[in-house]
C-alpha positions in Angstrom: 8.0 4.2 42.6 9.6 6.6 40.2 7.7 9.7 39.0 5.5 9.2 36.0 6.2 10.9 32.6 5.0 14.4 32.9 1.6 15.4 31.5 1.6 17.4 28.3 0.0 20.3 30.2 3.3 20.8 32.1 5.3 21.0 29.0 6.1 24.1 27.0 8.6 22.7 24.5 8.5 21.2 21.1 6.3 18.4 19.8 8.2 15.7 21.6 7.7 17.4 24.9 4.0 17.9 24.4 3.4 14.3 23.5 5.9 12.4 25.6 3.3 11.5 28.2 1.5 9.3 25.7 3.6 6.1 26.0 3.3 3.4 23.5 1.8 0.1 22.5 3.2 -3.2 23.9 6.3 -3.6 26.0 9.5 -3.2 24.0 11.8 -6.2 24.2 15.5 -5.9 24.3 15.7 -7.7 21.0 14.1 -5.4 18.5 13.0 -6.9 15.3 13.3 -5.3 11.9 11.2 -2.2 11.5 11.1 -1.6 15.3 11.8 1.7 17.0 15.2 2.7 18.2 16.0 4.2 21.6 15.5 7.9 21.8 18.4 10.2 21.1 18.8 12.0 24.4 19.2 15.7 24.2 17.5 15.9 20.8 13.8 16.2 21.7 12.9 17.8 18.3 14.6 15.1 16.2 13.1 12.4 14.0 14.9 9.2 13.5 14.4 6.6 10.8 14.4 2.9 11.7 17.5 1.3 10.1 15.8 -1.8 8.8 12.5 -1.6 7.0 9.8 -4.3 7.2 10.4 -6.6 4.2 7.1 -6.5 2.3 9.0 -6.0 -0.9 11.0 -9.1 -1.6 9.7 -11.4 1.1 6.0 -10.4 0.9 5.0 -9.4 4.4 6.3 -7.0 6.9 8.2 -8.4 9.8 7.2 -7.3 13.3 8.2 -8.0 16.9 6.5 -10.5 19.1 2.7 -10.5 19.0 1.2 -7.1 19.4 -2.4 -7.4 18.2 -2.5 -8.1 14.5 1.3 -7.6 14.1 3.1 -10.3 15.9 6.0 -12.3 14.6 4.7 -12.5 11.1 3.3 -9.0 10.4 -0.4 -9.5 9.6 0.1 -13.1 8.4 -1.1 -14.9 11.5 -4.2 -12.9 12.0 -4.9 -12.7 8.2 -4.8 -16.5 7.7 -6.2 -17.5 11.1 -9.7 -18.9 10.8 -11.1 -16.9 13.6 -10.0 -13.4 12.6 -13.2 -11.4 12.0 -13.6 -9.5 8.8 -16.0 -7.1 7.2 -16.9 -9.3 4.2 -17.6 -12.3 6.3 -19.9 -10.3 8.6 -21.7 -8.7 5.8 -22.3 -12.1 4.2 -23.7 -13.4 7.5 -26.0 -10.4 7.9 -27.3 -10.8 4.4 -27.9 -14.5 5.0 -29.8 -13.8 8.2 -32.2 -11.6 6.2 -32.5 -14.4 3.6 -31.2 -12.2 0.9 -28.0 -13.0 -1.1 -27.9 -9.4 -2.4 -26.1 -6.8 -0.4 -28.7 -5.1 1.8 -26.3 -4.1 4.5 -23.7 -1.4 4.7 -20.9 -0.9 7.1 -21.0 2.5 8.9 -17.8 4.5 9.1 -18.7 8.0 10.2 -18.2 8.9 13.9 -21.7 10.2 14.3 -23.4 7.1 13.0 -21.1 4.8 14.9 -22.4 6.2 18.2 -25.6 4.4 17.5 -24.9 1.5 15.1 -22.2 -0.4 13.3 -24.1 -1.8 10.3 -27.4 -0.7 8.7 -29.8 -2.2 6.3 -31.4 0.9 4.8 -35.2 1.3 5.0 -35.5 1.5 1.3 -33.9 -1.9 0.9 -36.1 -3.4 3.6 -39.2 -2.0 2.0 -38.3 -3.9 -1.2 -37.5 -7.1 0.8 -40.3 -7.3 3.3 -44.0 -6.3 3.3 -44.3 -2.8 4.6 -40.6 -2.7 5.2 -41.2 -4.4 8.6 -38.6 -7.1 9.5 -40.2 -10.1 11.1 -39.3 -10.9 14.7 -37.7 -14.3 13.9 -35.5 -12.6 11.3 -34.4 -10.1 13.8 -33.6 -12.9 16.2 -31.5 -14.6 13.6 -29.5 -11.4 13.1 -28.9 -11.0 16.8 -27.7 -14.6 17.1 -25.1 -14.4 14.3 -21.8 -16.1 14.9 -19.1 -18.2 13.3 -15.6 -17.9 12.0 -14.9 -14.4 10.7 -18.2 -13.0 11.9 -18.4 -10.3 14.4 -20.8 -11.0 17.3 -24.0 -8.9 17.4 -25.0 -7.2 20.6 -28.5 -6.2 19.3 -30.5 -4.9 16.4 -33.5 -2.6 16.2 -35.6 -1.2 13.5 -35.3 2.6 13.2 -36.6 5.2 10.7 -33.2 4.8 8.9 -33.5 1.0 8.7 -32.4 -2.0 10.6 -29.5 -1.0 12.8 -27.0 -3.4 14.3 -24.6 -2.8 17.1 -21.8 -5.2 17.7 -20.4 -6.6 20.9 -17.5 -4.2 21.0 -15.4 -5.6 23.8 -15.5 -9.0 22.1 -14.5 -7.4 18.8 -11.5 -5.7 20.5 -10.5 -9.0 22.1 -10.7 -11.0 18.9 -8.7 -8.4 16.9 -6.2 -7.4 19.6 -5.9 -10.7 21.6 -3.5 -13.6 21.0 -3.5 -15.0 17.5 -5.5 -18.2 16.9 -2.4 -20.1 15.9 0.9 -19.9 14.2 1.0 -18.6 10.6 1.3 -21.4 8.1 4.6 -21.9 6.4 5.3 -19.9 3.3 4.2 -21.6 0.2 5.5 -21.2 -3.4 3.7 -18.4 -5.3 0.3 -19.5 -6.5 0.5 -17.2 -9.5 3.1 -15.1 -11.2 2.9 -11.5 -12.6 5.4 -9.8 -14.8 5.3 -6.0 -14.3 6.9 -4.2 -17.2 7.7 -0.5 -16.8 8.8 0.9 -20.2 9.6 4.2 -18.6 13.0 2.7 -17.6 13.8 1.6 -21.1 15.4 4.1 -23.4 14.5 7.4 -21.8 17.6 9.7 -22.0 16.7 11.2 -18.7 13.9 10.3 -16.3 11.2 13.0 -15.8 8.4 13.3 -13.2 6.0 11.6 -15.7 8.3 8.6 -15.8 8.2 8.3 -12.0 4.5 7.7 -11.7 4.4 4.3 -13.5 7.7 3.4 -11.9 6.5 4.0 -8.3 3.1 2.5 -9.1 4.7 -0.7 -10.4 7.0 -1.1 -7.4 4.0 -0.5 -5.0 1.9 -3.0 -6.9 4.7 -5.6 -6.8 4.8 -5.3 -3.0 1.1 -5.6 -2.7 1.0 -8.7 -5.0 3.8 -10.4 -3.0 2.0 -9.7 0.2 -1.0 -11.6 -1.2 1.2 -14.6 -2.1 1.9 -13.8 -5.8 5.3 -14.1 -7.4 6.4 -10.9 -9.2 9.1 -10.1 -11.8 10.0 -6.5 -12.5 11.2 -5.6 -16.0 13.4 -4.1 -17.3 16.6 -4.5 -15.3 18.1 -1.1 -14.6 21.4 -0.6 -16.2 21.9 3.2 -16.2 24.0 4.3 -13.2 22.4 7.8 -13.0 18.9 6.4 -12.8 20.0 3.8 -10.3 21.3 6.6 -7.9 18.0 8.5 -8.3 15.9 5.4 -7.5 18.1 4.7 -4.5 17.3 8.2 -3.2 13.6 7.6 -3.8 13.8 4.3 -1.9 12.8 2.4 -5.1 13.8 -1.3 -4.9 14.2 -2.2 -8.6 16.4 -5.0 -10.1 19.6 -3.8 -11.7 22.3 -5.2 -13.9 22.4 -6.7 -17.3 19.5 -8.7 -18.7 21.5 -11.9 -18.8 23.8 -13.9 -21.1 20.8 -15.7 -22.7 19.5 -12.4 -24.2 21.5 -12.5 -27.5 20.2 -16.1 -28.2 16.6 -14.9 -27.5 17.0 -12.0 -29.8 18.3 -14.3 -32.6 15.3 -16.6 -32.1 13.0 -13.6 -32.4 14.7 -12.6 -35.6 14.2 -16.0 -37.1 10.5 -15.9 -36.1 10.3 -12.4 -37.7 11.7 -13.9 -41.0 9.0 -16.6 -41.0 6.1 -14.3 -40.1 3.5 -13.5 -42.8 3.0 -10.1 -41.1 6.6 -9.1 -41.9 7.5 -7.1 -45.0 10.6 -5.3 -46.1 12.2 -2.3 -44.4 9.8 0.1 -46.1 7.3 2.1 -44.1 5.1 2.6 -47.0 5.0 3.9 -50.5 7.5 6.8 -51.1 8.9 6.6 -47.5 12.6 6.1 -46.8 13.5 3.2 -44.5 14.4 3.9 -40.9 18.2 3.5 -40.2 18.7 0.4 -38.1 15.3 -1.1 -38.9 15.4 -4.9 -39.5 12.0 -5.1 -41.3 8.5 -3.7 -41.1 5.5 -5.5 -39.6 1.9 -4.9 -40.6 0.1 -4.5 -37.2 -3.2 -3.3 -38.5 -3.9 -6.3 -40.6 -2.9 -8.6 -37.7 -5.3 -6.9 -35.3 -8.1 -7.3 -37.9 -7.3 -10.9 -38.6 -7.2 -11.9 -34.9 -10.3 -9.8 -34.0 -8.4 -8.0 -31.2 -10.1 -5.1 -29.5 -8.9 -2.2 -27.5 -6.0 -1.2 -29.6 -5.4 2.3 -31.1 -7.0 2.4 -34.6 -4.0 4.4 -35.8 -1.7 1.4 -35.4 -0.4 0.5 -38.8 3.1 -0.5 -39.8 5.9 -0.9 -37.3 9.5 -0.7 -38.2 11.2 -3.4 -36.0 14.6 -2.5 -34.6 17.2 -4.4 -32.5 16.1 -2.4 -29.4 12.5 -3.6 -29.8 13.6 -7.2 -30.1 15.8 -6.8 -27.0 12.9 -5.5 -25.0 10.8 -8.5 -26.1 13.6 -10.9 -25.3 13.9 -9.5 -21.8 10.1 -9.9 -21.3 10.4 -13.5 -22.6 13.2 -14.3 -20.1 11.1 -13.0 -17.2 8.2 -15.2 -18.3 10.5 -18.2 -18.5 11.9 -17.5 -15.0 8.3 -17.4 -13.7 7.2 -20.7 -15.3 10.5 -22.6 -14.9 10.6 -25.6 -12.5 6.9 -26.2 -12.7 6.1 -22.9 -10.9 3.2 -22.3 -13.3 2.0 -23.0 -16.8 1.8 -19.3 -17.7 1.8 -15.9 -16.0 0.1 -12.5 -16.4 2.0 -9.7 -18.1 1.0 -6.1 -17.1 2.6 -3.2 -18.9 2.5 -0.2 -16.5 2.8 2.8 -18.8 2.2 6.5 -18.9 -0.4 7.7 -21.3 2.4 9.2 -23.4 3.9 5.8 -23.9 0.7 3.8 -24.4 0.8 3.9 -28.2 4.4 2.6 -28.4 3.7 -0.1 -25.9 0.7 -1.3 -27.9 3.1 -1.7 -30.8 5.4 -3.8 -28.8 2.5 -5.8 -27.4 1.3 -6.7 -30.9 4.9 -7.5 -32.1 5.3 -9.9 -29.3 1.9 -11.6 -30.1 3.0 -12.0 -33.7 6.5 -13.4 -32.9 5.5 -15.5 -29.9 1.9 -16.6 -30.2 1.8 -18.3 -26.8 -0.7 -18.2 -23.9 1.4 -15.6 -22.0 1.4 -13.1 -24.8 -2.4 -13.4 -25.1 -2.5 -12.4 -21.3 -0.9 -9.0 -21.8 -2.7 -6.2 -20.2 -2.0 -2.4 -20.0 -2.3 -0.4 -16.8 -2.2 3.2 -18.0 -1.3 6.2 -15.9 -2.8 9.6 -16.5 -0.6 12.6 -17.4 1.7 14.4 -14.8 1.3 18.1 -15.3 4.1 20.3 -13.8 3.1 23.9 -13.0 5.5 26.8 -13.0 8.4 25.1 -14.6 11.1 27.5 -15.8 12.2 24.7 -18.2 11.4 21.0 -18.5 12.3 19.5 -15.2 14.1 16.2 -14.7 13.2 13.6 -12.1 16.4 14.3 -10.3 15.7 18.0 -10.2 12.2 17.3 -8.9 13.6 15.2 -6.1 16.2 17.8 -5.1 13.6 20.5 -5.2 11.2 18.6 -3.0 14.1 17.7 -0.7 15.1 21.4 -0.2 11.4 22.3 0.4 11.1 19.5 3.0 14.3 20.6 4.8 13.0 24.2 4.9 9.6 23.1 6.2 11.3 20.9 8.9 13.4 23.8 10.0 10.2 25.9 10.4 8.6 23.1 12.5 11.5 21.9 14.6 14.1 24.7 14.5 17.6 24.6 13.0 18.6 21.0 12.2 21.9 19.5 13.0 23.8 18.7 9.8 24.5 15.1 10.7 23.9 11.8 8.9 20.8 11.0 11.0 19.0 14.1 9.9 20.0 13.6 6.3 18.4 10.2 6.5 15.2 11.7 8.0 14.9 14.4 5.4 15.5 11.9 2.6 12.8 9.6 4.0 10.3 12.4 4.3 11.1 13.5 0.8 10.6 10.0 -0.6 7.3 9.8 1.3 6.1 13.2 0.0 6.9 12.2 -3.6 5.2 8.8 -3.3 2.0 10.2 -1.8 2.1 12.9 -4.4 2.3 10.3 -7.2 0.2 7.5 -5.8 -2.7 8.9 -3.7 -4.6 9.8 -6.9 -6.3 7.1 -9.1 -3.8 6.1 -11.7 -6.1 7.0 -14.6 -6.4 10.7 -13.4 -4.1 13.6 -14.1 -1.7 14.7 -11.4 -0.6 18.3 -11.1 2.7 18.9 -9.4 3.0 22.4 -8.0 6.7 23.3 -7.7 6.1 26.3 -5.5 7.5 26.2 -1.9 4.1 26.4 -0.4 3.1 23.1 -1.8 5.2 21.1 0.7 4.5 20.9 4.4 5.3 18.7 7.3 1.8 18.8 8.6 -0.6 19.1 5.7 -3.1 16.3 6.3 -2.9 15.1 2.7 0.9 14.7 2.6 3.2 11.7 3.1 5.1 13.8 5.7 1.9 13.9 7.8 1.6 10.1 7.7 5.3 9.7 8.6 5.0 12.2 11.5 2.1 10.3 13.0 4.0 7.1 12.7 6.9 8.7 14.5 4.5 9.8 17.3 3.7 6.1 17.8 7.4 5.4 18.1 7.7 8.0 20.8 4.9 6.2 22.7 7.1 3.0 22.6 10.1 4.7 23.9 8.4 6.7 26.6 6.5 3.7 28.0 9.6 1.4 27.9 11.7 3.9 29.7 9.0 4.3 32.4 8.8 0.5 32.8 12.6 0.4 33.2 12.4 3.1 35.8 9.7 1.2 37.7 7.0 3.7 37.0 4.7 1.3 35.2 4.6 -2.5 35.1 5.2 -4.4 31.9 2.2 -5.0 29.6 0.4 -8.2 30.6 -0.2 -10.9 27.9 -3.1 -10.1 25.6 -5.3 -12.8 27.1 -5.2 -11.0 30.4 -6.3 -7.6 29.2 -9.7 -6.1 29.9 -10.9 -4.6 26.6 -14.1 -3.4 28.1 -12.1 -0.4 29.2 -11.9 0.8 25.6 -15.0 3.0 25.6 -13.7 6.1 23.8 -15.3 6.9 20.4 -11.9 7.2 18.8 -10.8 3.8 20.0 -13.7 2.0 18.2 -13.1 4.2 15.2 -9.5 3.0 15.0 -10.5 -0.7 15.4 -13.6 -0.7 13.2 -12.5 1.5 10.4 -8.9 0.5 10.1 -7.7 -2.6 12.1 -10.7 -4.7 11.1 -10.7 -4.0 7.3 -7.0 -3.6 6.9 -6.3 -7.1 5.4 -9.2 -6.6 3.0 -7.8 -3.1 2.0 -4.5 -4.7 1.1 -6.3 -7.4 -0.9 -8.4 -4.9 -2.7 -5.4 -2.8 -3.6 -3.6 -5.8 -5.1 -6.5 -6.9 -7.3 -6.0 -6.7 -11.1 -9.5 -7.5 -12.4 -9.6 -8.5 -16.1 -11.4 -6.0 -18.4 -14.7 -7.0 -19.9 -13.1 -6.3 -23.3 -9.9 -4.8 -24.6 -6.5 -4.6 -23.0 -6.7 -1.9 -20.4 -7.0 -2.8 -16.8 -7.8 -0.7 -13.7 -6.3 -1.1 -10.3 -7.0 0.5 -6.9 -3.4 1.6 -6.5 -4.4 4.7 -4.6 -6.1 2.7 -1.8 -3.2 2.3 0.6 -2.2 6.0 0.4 -5.7 7.2 1.0 -6.1 4.6 3.8 -2.9 5.9 5.5 -3.9 9.5 5.2 -7.4 8.9 6.7 -5.8 6.7 9.4 -3.3 9.4 10.3 -6.1 12.0 10.6 -8.2 9.8 12.9 -5.2 8.7 15.0 -4.0 12.2 15.4 -7.4 13.4 16.6 -7.5 10.5 19.1 -3.9 11.0 20.2 -4.4 14.7 20.8 -7.5 14.2 22.9 -6.8 11.1 25.0 -4.1 10.5 27.7 -2.5 7.2 27.1 0.0 7.3 30.0 -1.3 8.9 33.2 -0.6 8.7 36.9 0.9 5.3 37.9 -2.1 4.3 40.0 -3.0 0.6 39.8 -6.7 1.3 39.3 -5.8 3.1 36.0 -3.6 0.3 34.6 -6.3 -1.8 33.0 -7.4 1.1 30.7 -3.8 2.0 30.0 -2.8 -1.5 29.1 -5.8 -1.9 26.8 -5.0 1.4 25.0 -1.3 0.4 24.7 -2.4 -2.9 23.0 -4.7 -1.1 20.7 -2.0 1.4 19.7 0.5 -1.4 19.3 -1.8 -2.8 16.6 -2.2 0.6 15.0 1.6 1.0 14.9 2.1 -2.4 13.3 -0.6 -1.5 10.7 1.2 1.7 9.9 4.4 -0.2 9.4 2.8 -2.9 7.2 1.1 -0.3 5.0 4.3 1.8 4.7 6.2 -1.3 3.8 4.0 -1.7 0.6 5.3 1.7 -0.3 8.9 0.8 0.6 9.0 3.5 3.3 10.8 2.9 6.5 8.9 4.3 9.5 10.5 7.2 11.4 11.3 6.0 14.9 11.7 9.2 16.9 10.3 12.7 17.2 
């Protein structure tokens, strides 16, 4: 038998040398699917490599993976998401509440490492005191909690009443088996979208040059589109990108946005809107008001304020008054109309939702366009318009107003210099250029998207603001994803050399070997709730009143950052690949299967950000 990969304690080189002993998740087949790792570049231990093909969560909806590796499998997360038996947090909480005879949410899921040493769910004592006399849970109720089961429900090992409340601990080996074992069945065939959403990003329309404040709604809209598609929705992105300069910048930023002309039907649609404008009682002449000269190029004026009052609309800026309609405004409406028609054509749906993703600086102008569309096209779709408003982007220390392209180049230079400090002088080849570009795109995305969209973002342009290892950065997430790729490569090469056997089928693995605190943390806090995290991030709940909506668009970035921190802590502490002794294989195989699922989860989450995982450190 060949010698095993050397332990990190025998290495004194760079990061790859220190972590090469860790191996990787499931066996790597010779036919690598999209998004999979690539063979290591021999002689370049300090290099990172980007996988050439990214998981297609953008256009197709879900990330593609290799053969089943825990929740990944041949359909990304689809099989386990849609499988009836996959356990979930929401289903388990519903069952726990039902066992106590209370529909209200008494229980909470634990997430901190300290509490998870003793319990997984807790019904706090204060809630029990309100629900039961003296706060004491009857024995028969505790027995019903212990006997919980059913589709989507995690099995309970035991429950006990403590000073903190009613504590439940799960059957952890069974939870590992259900989440990491073979899928319950094939994923159902893809169905036509059940609903359609038009995401409109006015930042791409008419700006002479994109600035960092324009990037925020743009990146948010693309991320939201991928999240919605992953949940089965159809999405149209508007407007089509025509400017060549902006197209090149978006390519560098890894933004997948439709380009080209708006279509040959646009002039006819504009003409139809002009005819509707001529018939509208809200339209006046070209005057803005008494004593004001008409705007050159204006077709006519439209009284917005009176329309808002007549229709009883709420949520609009009270300063909206008279709008001078131009050809450009009608073209913008015509393109939106075309997107709606494409969504509803062929019986795909009677109407669709329209979400204007705008910066706070553009909100007033977009409200004007919203009302003009309602006036000229009083259909169900125009009544469904909502506004998702991004907070301001403040740039510190700018010597002059900075463009989005300058911002990208600045971050790219900083990322290159930070990488040189971490890995040493980098070869000036195409592979390293791709890696630095990917890290830069990741850094900018996390900078823009890891904050709630309503809040202000402050961009510090100083060199010290970019790092390859800061735990809040996109580069840190990409680095940990690359560490998982190194696990794949190291393990596969050891299998090929005869050091280790191939990973057995999931049904043959002994998950009772997973007893490390960090292993349960990765499963319970990340693998278990991941489908629900994606679902929550894609929700666009209607407002109680008005036109503004709020979305949890920061959820995926925050999830990836926290996952990277907990994975890094586990990875640095635990040996995955050790001595090739048969009595150690059961634990090694179970850990590989767990980390295979973690790797697939990284890839699926990064795909919603249109980021290709780095494949090599």
